[in-house]
N, C-alpha and C positions, 0 to 999 in steps of 0.2 A: 461488568457490563461495559460494552464498547460504546463510546459516543462517536457518531459519524460526523465528520466535518462536512458542512454544506455551504457555509458562507464564503463568499469570494474573499473577504478580508482575511479570514483565517488561512486560506490557501496562499495569499500574498505574503503572509508571515514566513512561509517556508523559503523565501528567497534569501533570507539571512540565516539559514540553519547552520549551526556550528558542527553538527555531526551528521554523517550520512553513511548508508550501506549501499553497495552495488552488487548486482549479480549480472549475469549475461543479458537478461531481458528486463530487469527492474532496477530502478534507482529509487532509494528511499531516504529522503532527508528527515531528520528527527529533531524535535524541539522539546524542551522540558514542559511537563503538564502539571497543572495544579489540581485538577479534579479527575484523576484516573486517566486511563488510556483513551486516546482519540485517534481516529483513523480516517484518512481521506484517500480517494482513488482518482487518479488522473490518467486518462487514456486519450491520446490525440488521434486525429483522423489519419495520421501517417502510419499508425500501427496496423490498422485493418479497417474493413468496411463496418458499417453500423452493427450488423448481426454479430460479427465476431467480437467487436468491442463490448457489446452488451453481454455476451456470453462470458467474456473474460471478467467483466465487473461482477457478474453473479458468482463466478467461481472464486474470485478474491474475497467477496463477502462471505461465502460459505466457508472458506478457509479460516477467515478471521473469527467467525462464530465458533468453529470447532476448536480453535486455539486461543480463545479469549482469556482463559485463565493463565496461559503461558506468556501472554504479551506483557512487556514491561509496564508497570502501573504508573510510572512517572514520565511517560514519553508520548508525545504526539507525533504521528507519522503520516506521511503522504506517499502512497505507493504510486510511482510513476512508471507506466509501462513503456518499454522501448520497442523498436521494430522487431518483429518476429514473435512477440509475446502472444499474439492472437493465434498462432499455430501450435502452441504448447498443449500437451495433454494435461489432464487433472493431476497426475502424479508428478509431472515435470514442474507444474505451477507450485505444488506443495513443497517440493524439494528446494526450489529457488526462494520461496517465501520463508522458509525455516530460518533464514539469516535474520529475520526481523526479531525473533525471540531473543537474540543476543544483542539487540539494540540498546546500548547503555552509554 
């Protein structure tokens, strides 16, 4: 079961992350987790307009639900979308987020 990061303080902890993964459209800092996997999503206004940002968030959540058993159990991650991520198709999003499974 994925715990979703919602508190501002938890997001601020990612500023001192020791490990991160990068793809063309996503940056994912990782921190150790005590209570199973935790996932946060950050998409700024620079990425796209509100409709596309919200669709991208829904797609990332759907991907995370489908791959919840494959996500590392000892890792907290914050998926940060970069410019152009709002234009990606579902398949492209899945391919780029597969790098999270190797986050250790």
